[in-house]
C-alpha positions as CSV (number, residue, x, y, z in Angstrom):
1,M,-15.5,8.3,-27.7
2,D,-17.2,10.8,-26.4
3,A,-16.2,14.9,-26.9
4,R,-15.3,14.6,-23.1
5,T,-12.6,11.6,-24.1
6,R,-11.0,13.5,-26.5
7,R,-10.2,17.1,-24.7
8,Q,-8.4,14.9,-21.5
9,A,-6.5,12.6,-23.9
10,L,-5.4,16.2,-26.3
11,F,-4.9,18.1,-22.9
12,A,-2.8,15.2,-21.2
13,G,-1.0,14.4,-24.6
14,T,0.1,18.0,-24.5
15,I,0.8,18.9,-21.2
16,G,2.9,16.1,-21.3
17,N,4.9,17.7,-24.6
18,V,5.1,21.2,-22.1
19,V,6.3,18.9,-19.1
20,E,9.0,17.3,-22.1
21,W,10.3,19.8,-23.8
22,Y,10.5,22.5,-20.6
23,D,13.0,19.7,-19.1
24,F,15.1,18.9,-22.6
25,V,15.3,22.5,-23.8
26,L,16.9,24.2,-20.3
27,Y,20.2,22.3,-20.6
28,G,20.3,24.6,-24.3
29,Y,19.5,27.9,-21.9
30,F,22.4,27.5,-19.6
31,A,25.0,26.3,-22.1
32,T,27.1,28.9,-21.2
33,T,26.5,29.0,-17.4
34,I,27.1,25.0,-17.6
35,A,30.3,25.6,-19.9
36,A,31.6,27.6,-16.8
37,L,30.9,24.8,-14.3
38,F,31.5,21.7,-15.6
39,F,34.3,21.7,-17.9
40,P,37.7,22.9,-17.1
41,K,38.3,26.8,-17.3
42,T,41.3,27.1,-19.4
43,D,39.8,27.4,-22.5
44,P,36.3,29.3,-22.5
45,T,35.3,28.7,-25.8
46,A,36.5,24.8,-25.8
47,A,34.0,24.4,-22.6
48,L,31.7,26.2,-24.4
49,L,32.1,23.8,-27.5
50,S,32.0,20.3,-24.9
51,T,28.9,21.8,-23.4
52,F,27.3,21.6,-27.0
53,A,28.9,18.8,-27.8
54,V,27.0,17.4,-25.0
55,F,23.5,18.9,-26.2
56,A,24.1,17.3,-29.3
57,V,24.0,14.0,-27.2
58,G,20.3,14.4,-26.2
59,F,19.5,14.9,-30.5
60,L,21.4,11.6,-31.5
61,S,19.8,9.8,-28.3
62,R,16.1,10.8,-29.6
63,P,15.7,8.7,-32.7
64,V,16.8,5.7,-30.1
65,G,14.6,6.8,-27.9
66,A,11.9,6.7,-30.4
67,I,12.5,3.2,-31.7
68,I,12.8,1.7,-28.1
69,F,9.5,3.6,-26.9
70,G,7.8,2.7,-30.0
71,R,8.3,-1.0,-29.5
72,L,7.3,-0.4,-26.2
73,T,4.1,1.5,-26.8
74,D,3.0,-1.1,-29.2
75,R,3.8,-3.6,-26.4
76,I,2.4,-2.0,-23.2
77,G,-0.2,0.5,-24.9
78,R,0.2,4.3,-25.2
79,R,-0.8,5.2,-21.4
80,Q,2.0,3.5,-19.6
81,S,4.4,4.6,-22.3
82,L,3.6,8.3,-21.6
83,I,4.0,8.1,-18.0
84,A,7.1,6.3,-18.1
85,S,9.0,8.8,-20.5
86,V,7.9,12.2,-18.3
87,G,8.9,10.3,-15.6
88,L,12.1,9.1,-17.2
89,I,13.3,13.0,-18.6
90,S,11.7,14.5,-15.0
91,A,13.7,12.4,-13.0
92,A,17.0,13.4,-15.3
93,T,16.7,16.7,-15.1
94,I,16.1,17.2,-11.6
95,A,19.6,15.6,-11.4
96,M,20.9,18.2,-13.6
97,G,20.0,20.4,-10.5
98,V,22.0,19.2,-8.1
99,L,24.9,17.8,-9.6
100,P,28.3,18.9,-8.1
101,G,30.6,21.0,-10.9
102,Y,34.2,20.2,-12.3
103,G,35.6,21.8,-9.2
104,A,34.6,19.4,-6.9
105,V,34.6,16.3,-8.3
106,G,36.5,17.0,-11.8
107,I,36.4,15.0,-15.1
108,V,32.8,13.3,-12.7
109,A,30.9,15.9,-13.5
110,P,30.6,16.1,-17.3
111,A,30.7,12.2,-17.4
112,L,27.4,12.6,-14.9
113,L,25.9,15.6,-17.5
114,L,26.3,13.2,-20.1
115,L,24.5,10.7,-18.9
116,C,21.8,12.7,-17.7
117,R,21.7,14.7,-21.1
118,L,21.4,11.0,-22.7
119,V,18.3,10.0,-20.4
120,Q,17.1,12.9,-21.5
121,G,17.3,12.6,-24.9
122,I,15.8,8.8,-25.1
123,A,13.0,9.6,-22.9
124,A,12.2,12.9,-25.2
125,G,12.5,10.7,-28.4
126,G,9.6,8.5,-26.9
127,E,7.8,10.9,-25.4
128,Y,7.1,13.1,-28.7
129,T,6.2,10.5,-30.7
130,S,4.2,8.3,-28.3
131,A,2.2,11.3,-27.6
132,L,1.5,12.7,-30.9
133,T,0.5,8.9,-31.3
134,Y,-1.8,8.6,-28.1
135,V,-3.4,12.0,-29.4
136,V,-4.2,11.2,-32.8
137,E,-5.6,8.2,-31.8
138,H,-8.4,9.9,-30.1
139,A,-9.0,12.7,-32.7
140,P,-12.0,12.5,-34.7
141,A,-11.3,11.0,-38.4
142,N,-11.0,14.5,-39.9
143,K,-9.4,16.5,-37.2
144,R,-6.3,14.5,-36.7
145,A,-4.1,16.9,-38.4
146,S,-6.1,19.5,-36.1
147,F,-5.1,17.8,-32.8
148,A,-2.2,16.3,-33.5
149,G,-1.4,20.5,-34.6
150,V,-2.2,21.0,-30.9
151,A,0.1,18.8,-29.7
152,V,3.2,20.1,-31.7
153,A,2.3,23.7,-30.2
154,G,2.5,22.2,-27.0
155,S,6.4,21.3,-27.5
156,Y,6.7,25.1,-28.2
157,G,4.6,26.0,-24.9
158,G,7.7,24.2,-23.0
159,F,10.6,26.1,-24.8
160,V,8.0,29.4,-23.7
161,L,8.0,27.8,-20.4
162,G,11.2,27.3,-19.6
163,S,12.7,30.9,-21.2
164,L,10.1,32.7,-19.2
165,V,11.4,30.5,-16.2
166,C,15.1,31.4,-17.2
167,I,14.2,35.3,-17.6
168,L,12.9,35.1,-14.2
169,M,15.6,33.7,-13.1
170,T,18.3,36.4,-14.4
171,S,16.7,39.0,-13.4
172,L,15.9,38.4,-10.1
173,T,20.3,37.0,-9.5
174,T,23.2,38.6,-9.6
175,S,25.4,36.9,-12.0
176,E,27.8,35.3,-8.9
177,Q,24.3,34.3,-7.5
178,L,23.5,32.4,-10.7
179,L,26.6,31.0,-11.2
180,S,25.9,29.3,-7.9
181,W,22.9,28.4,-7.2
182,G,20.1,30.1,-9.6
183,W,20.9,27.9,-12.4
184,R,19.8,25.1,-10.6
185,I,16.4,26.3,-9.6
186,P,14.7,26.0,-12.7
187,F,15.8,22.4,-13.3
188,L,14.5,21.4,-10.0
189,A,11.6,23.3,-11.1
190,A,10.8,20.0,-13.0
191,A,9.6,18.2,-10.3
192,P,6.3,20.3,-9.4
193,L,5.6,20.1,-13.2
194,A,6.6,16.2,-13.7
195,I,3.9,15.6,-10.6
196,I,0.8,17.7,-12.8
197,G,2.2,15.8,-16.1
198,L,1.8,12.3,-14.2
199,Y,-1.7,13.2,-12.3
200,L,-3.0,14.0,-15.6
201,R,-1.7,10.8,-17.4
202,L,-2.9,8.5,-14.5
203,R,-6.6,10.2,-14.8
204,V,-6.9,8.5,-18.5
205,E,-8.0,5.8,-20.2
206,D,-5.2,4.1,-22.8
207,S,-6.6,4.5,-26.3
208,P,-9.2,2.4,-27.7
209,V,-7.3,2.2,-31.1
210,F,-5.0,0.4,-29.3
211,A,-6.8,-1.6,-27.6
212,A,-8.7,-3.0,-30.5
213,M,-5.4,-3.9,-32.4
214,L,-4.3,-5.5,-29.2
215,E,-7.8,-7.6,-29.2
216,A,-7.4,-8.1,-32.9
217,G,-3.7,-9.4,-32.8
218,E,-2.8,-6.8,-34.9
219,V,0.0,-5.5,-33.2
220,E,2.8,-4.7,-35.8
221,S,5.7,-7.1,-34.2
222,A,8.5,-5.2,-36.1
223,P,7.1,-2.1,-36.4
224,L,10.1,0.2,-37.7
225,R,11.1,-3.0,-40.3
226,Q,7.2,-2.8,-41.3
227,T,7.0,1.0,-41.5
228,F,10.0,1.2,-43.7
229,K,8.6,-1.6,-45.9
230,I,5.4,0.0,-46.7
231,A,6.7,3.7,-46.5
232,K,10.3,4.6,-47.2
233,K,10.1,7.6,-49.2
234,N,7.8,8.9,-46.9
235,M,9.6,8.3,-44.2
236,L,13.0,9.8,-45.9
237,I,11.3,12.4,-46.3
238,M,10.0,13.4,-43.2
239,I,13.4,12.2,-41.7
240,G,15.1,15.1,-44.2
241,W,12.0,17.6,-43.5
242,A,12.7,17.4,-39.5
243,T,16.2,17.3,-39.7
244,A,16.2,20.5,-41.1
245,C,13.1,22.3,-38.9
246,S,15.2,21.2,-35.8
247,I,18.3,22.6,-36.9
248,G,16.9,25.8,-37.9
249,Y,14.7,26.1,-34.6
250,F,17.1,24.9,-32.0
251,L,20.1,27.0,-33.8
252,S,17.6,30.0,-33.0
253,V,16.8,29.2,-29.2
254,T,20.2,27.5,-28.2
255,F,22.9,28.6,-29.9
256,L,22.2,32.1,-30.7
257,I,21.4,32.9,-26.9
258,S,24.9,31.9,-26.0
259,Y,26.1,33.5,-28.7
260,L,24.6,37.0,-28.2
261,T,25.2,36.6,-24.3
262,S,29.0,35.5,-24.5
263,T,30.0,37.5,-28.1
264,R,27.8,40.3,-28.0
265,H,27.0,41.1,-25.3
266,F,23.8,41.0,-24.7
267,T,22.0,40.8,-21.2
268,P,21.2,36.8,-20.5
269,T,17.5,38.3,-20.2
270,Q,17.7,40.2,-23.7
271,S,19.4,37.2,-25.5
272,L,16.6,34.9,-23.6
273,L,13.5,37.2,-24.4
274,T,14.7,36.5,-28.2
275,G,14.0,32.6,-28.2
276,V,10.6,33.2,-26.2
277,V,10.0,35.7,-29.2
278,T,11.0,32.7,-31.9
279,S,9.2,30.5,-30.2
280,V,5.6,32.5,-29.6
281,V,5.9,32.8,-33.4
């Protein structure tokens, strides 16, 4: 591979992560708003807890998405899988932006919200792992970690972008406008981002490493079982490490923002700025 091909693959993988995690984290940024709109108003605390329970579904479904897309990626190729994952999560995010609230359709509203979140989680699990695989397979042998690091940084770029868009909306709208229609704009903004991500991924070729494996008949038929068979200890260590990192990070960029707004009476803009600073660091 020439340097230009490697750069294109790195950019396509990274920009997809930006789009994917922008979509995934918006729900957490608007947790207090979603609680007020999609759950009964009899108990605000219970509504917020229900909102975070739906948020958790996205995390529980991520390993499922990684297994599904991991198998798919080994059968149809990295590129096709990446196109499918970014399209799937974007569709779910846009759907969230047009969902009716509890006042309009009752219990159907949180049910539809749960379904969208489930789809988001499956797509995110597939995107992250597929993108890193794709990027690493295009990296020079002595720069695999560096290439992967750039792609991982793209996910935090998505968090920053999501925070900034939310800050813009909270700054330009009143509380009533934000609750009425303003919160929907960042979700609908997933549409142009999806077009950019799909355009970039449609322009790149599949991984030469995968093509060589396919030609040689070396694609593993049961990748998950084989991985645990040859690297069980390392896999369990990495699962524990990833879990610890995710708990710490998402407490700081989702729950903390809601806590500062609803309990400590910070403005939404002030609360979101803490998420920006955390993600940049």
